[in-house]
VEXKOL-491027 format. One line per 4 residues: number of its first residue (from 1); for each residue z, y negated, x negated of C-alpha. Coordinates in steps of 0.05 Angstrom, whole numbers. Example, Ala and Ser with C-alpha at 12.3 -4.5 7.8 and 13.67 -1.06 7.14 Angstrom:
BEGIN
1) 156 90 -246  143 21 -273
END
This chain:
BEGIN
1) 4 1 0  20 -52 -57  -47 -39 -87  -86 -50 -28
5) -46 -113 -17  -61 -134 -87  -131 -122 -82  -142 -163 -14
9) -104 -222 -51  -155 -216 -109  -211 -226 -62  -175 -286 -26
13) -187 -331 -95  -261 -333 -96  -268 -337 -20  -226 -401 -17
17) -268 -425 -83  -336 -414 -43  -307 -451 18  -288 -509 -19
21) -350 -517 -53  -397 -507 8  -352 -557 52  -354 -606 -9
25) -432 -602 -17  -433 -610 64  -388 -669 72  -425 -712 20
29) -499 -693 46  -477 -728 114  -507 -793 117  -459 -851 110
33) -398 -869 65  -329 -898 69  -336 -974 84  -407 -962 104
37) -391 -988 177  -357 -1053 152  -408 -1067 96  -477 -1048 128
41) -468 -1091 188  -442 -1150 145  -501 -1194 113  -455 -1227 66
45) -442 -1162 31  -485 -1157 -33  -510 -1097 -70  -458 -1113 -124
49) -399 -1106 -71  -428 -1043 -49  -431 -1015 -116  -357 -1039 -130
53) -336 -1000 -67  -372 -937 -91  -341 -946 -159  -272 -957 -125
57) -273 -891 -85  -303 -857 -144  -369 -845 -107  -413 -869 -163
61) -409 -811 -209  -453 -748 -201  -431 -699 -149  -413 -641 -192
65) -365 -688 -233  -335 -709 -168  -322 -638 -148  -294 -617 -218
69) -245 -677 -215  -226 -657 -142  -218 -584 -164  -173 -603 -219
73) -127 -641 -176  -126 -582 -127  -99 -535 -178  -44 -581 -183
77) -35 -584 -109  -59 -658 -109  -102 -672 -54  -111 -744 -73
81) -105 -808 -36  -132 -820 29  -194 -873 37  -163 -898 101
85) -139 -972 97  -64 -938 92  -84 -907 25  -26 -860 38
89) -24 -796 -1  -66 -736 36  -13 -687 30  36 -731 66
93) -12 -743 123  -22 -665 129  52 -651 125  70 -695 183
97) 13 -663 228  11 -592 202  71 -568 240  48 -588 310
101) -21 -550 301  9 -486 273  56 -488 330  5 -488 380
105) -38 -439 348  19 -387 343  38 -400 414  -39 -388 429
109) -37 -326 393  29 -299 432  -6 -316 495  -73 -284 476
113) -32 -219 452  17 -214 507  -34 -229 566  -99 -205 536
117) -79 -135 514  -40 -115 581  -100 -138 620  -142 -92 575
121) -97 -32 582  -95 -45 659  -173 -46 663  -181 15 619
125) -130 56 662  -159 30 727  -226 23 713  -279 -1 765
129) -219 -16 814  -221 -83 849  -170 -115 809  -207 -90 748
133) -268 -131 767  -227 -191 790  -190 -197 723  -254 -186 688
137) -291 -239 721  -235 -285 717  -226 -282 638  -303 -280 628
141) -309 -350 674  -257 -377 634  -295 -357 564  -362 -381 590
145) -338 -450 616  -332 -508 564  -262 -521 536  -263 -597 549
149) -287 -583 624  -224 -539 636  -177 -580 601  -202 -647 642
153) -199 -609 707  -128 -583 694  -105 -649 668  -128 -678 734
157) -96 -620 780  -29 -615 747  -24 -681 720  -57 -731 763
161) -53 -700 832  11 -658 826  38 -695 771  76 -642 747
165) 59 -636 672  40 -691 626  -28 -701 602  -23 -734 526
169) 21 -732 469  71 -684 448  135 -717 472  155 -774 524
173) 166 -846 506  242 -836 520  246 -774 473  299 -800 429
177) 347 -817 487  339 -747 514  390 -689 497  372 -627 459
181) 366 -585 520  325 -635 551  281 -651 490  260 -579 485
185) 240 -579 558  202 -643 545  166 -615 488  154 -546 527
189) 123 -587 581  75 -624 539  57 -559 507  38 -518 574
193) -32 -544 581  -54 -552 508  -30 -477 495  -63 -445 558
197) -130 -482 542  -131 -458 470  -110 -389 487  -155 -381 554
201) -224 -369 516  -193 -311 471  -167 -273 530  -233 -247 548
205) -251 -221 480  -187 -191 471  -183 -156 541  -252 -135 538
209) -239 -103 471  -178 -74 486  -210 -41 548  -268 -13 515
213) -233 15 449  -176 49 498  -228 80 540  -264 106 480
217) -196 135 455  -182 166 520  -244 214 515  -224 241 452
221) -209 313 450  -133 303 421  -126 264 486  -146 316 526
225) -106 371 494  -44 326 505  -57 323 580  -65 399 577
229) 4 411 546  34 373 607  55 305 576  66 252 627
233) 11 197 626  49 147 603  67 186 539  -1 205 524
237) -18 124 526  39 96 490  40 153 436  -29 175 426
241) -80 131 455  -55 61 443  -40 62 369  -113 81 355
245) -142 36 404  -106 -22 373  -144 -17 311  -203 -54 329
249) -159 -102 369  -123 -121 307  -185 -139 268  -207 -185 329
253) -141 -220 325  -149 -236 255  -217 -264 267  -199 -306 323
257) -152 -352 281  -211 -395 256  -233 -406 328  -168 -428 345
261) -163 -473 288  -232 -503 301  -210 -510 371  -153 -551 352
265) -206 -614 344  -222 -608 410  -157 -605 452  -119 -646 410
269) -169 -700 415  -167 -693 490  -92 -695 493  -80 -745 439
273) -35 -692 401  -21 -715 332  -40 -650 300  -92 -631 241
277) -146 -629 294  -141 -699 316  -132 -720 243  -193 -688 220
281) -234 -719 274  -213 -786 256  -223 -773 183  -294 -749 196
285) -306 -810 237  -281 -854 180  -316 -816 123  -247 -802 91
289) -268 -750 42  -197 -730 11  -166 -720 83  -223 -685 102
293) -227 -634 40  -154 -628 47  -154 -604 121  -211 -556 104
297) -169 -528 48  -108 -518 88  -149 -490 146  -190 -438 101
301) -124 -418 74  -93 -409 138  -152 -370 162  -155 -319 102
305) -73 -315 106  -90 -296 182  -142 -245 158  -99 -216 105
309) -44 -204 160  -93 -172 202  -115 -127 143  -42 -108 128
313) -28 -93 202  -93 -51 203  -67 -12 147  -2 1 173
317) -29 26 240  -84 71 201  -56 105 139  -127 128 120
321) -138 50 102  -82 44 52  -88 110 24  -165 100 10
END
């Protein structure tokens, strides 16, 4: 098991390096540079001023030199200084917003796991029943609908019409005046809609994979043998079928992490949540290269970490993986 883990960790390093290289090239190929909005529309700004601005940001150097300088800082865990007017260290801006995004993504993963897998098990056990068809139609309708459209509908229904849930931010204006219990309730109410919207799209994929995987396992000969021995159906499902059926689902859960992180840009912008997604959107609009690269590195690391956890879970569930 240790050898398998070390092997997976070793391959994470070149993967992360490749992601940073491609990301660095792509963001510098996009038209526009920091300060272009202010300088291009101002006829008083001369060419010399633009060149001084590019030199100030270090953009006058060749692209490979810029990447090498950035890479040397990253090795020291230095993400540089933001190009935004506040000129704050990028690592500080990320530290302020990262916990919110991680919390929402963890709750979304829990929602997908705790709701999607039971739906898949039920649909496999009662295949082609009315409830099976209804649940499948419901989750796939949510998967097909655009995330921002569902978010706006839920905001209008629960926030505007019913006035049950807040529709923006992560806490209320009087948050500092509340007790600890009331603060917990307040944050929970603010997180209900973002977490549900973030996890709703993943329910369709997980439930479908769980259903198909379980149906495939139930057709195996050892399951027939277990039934022939007179074992109860519940014991056959829990001890013989589910463990093998979960193997593909574990992989899908690991692969769904990039989608959740990428989706943070959408729902955090819609709900005005001060997370990494909102910061990333604002940084892209401002051409804040250091912040963009810092967020991409953090996102890539979390994605690789999620895939590593999925690989470890896969190895724990199937001894053939870690032995091989």
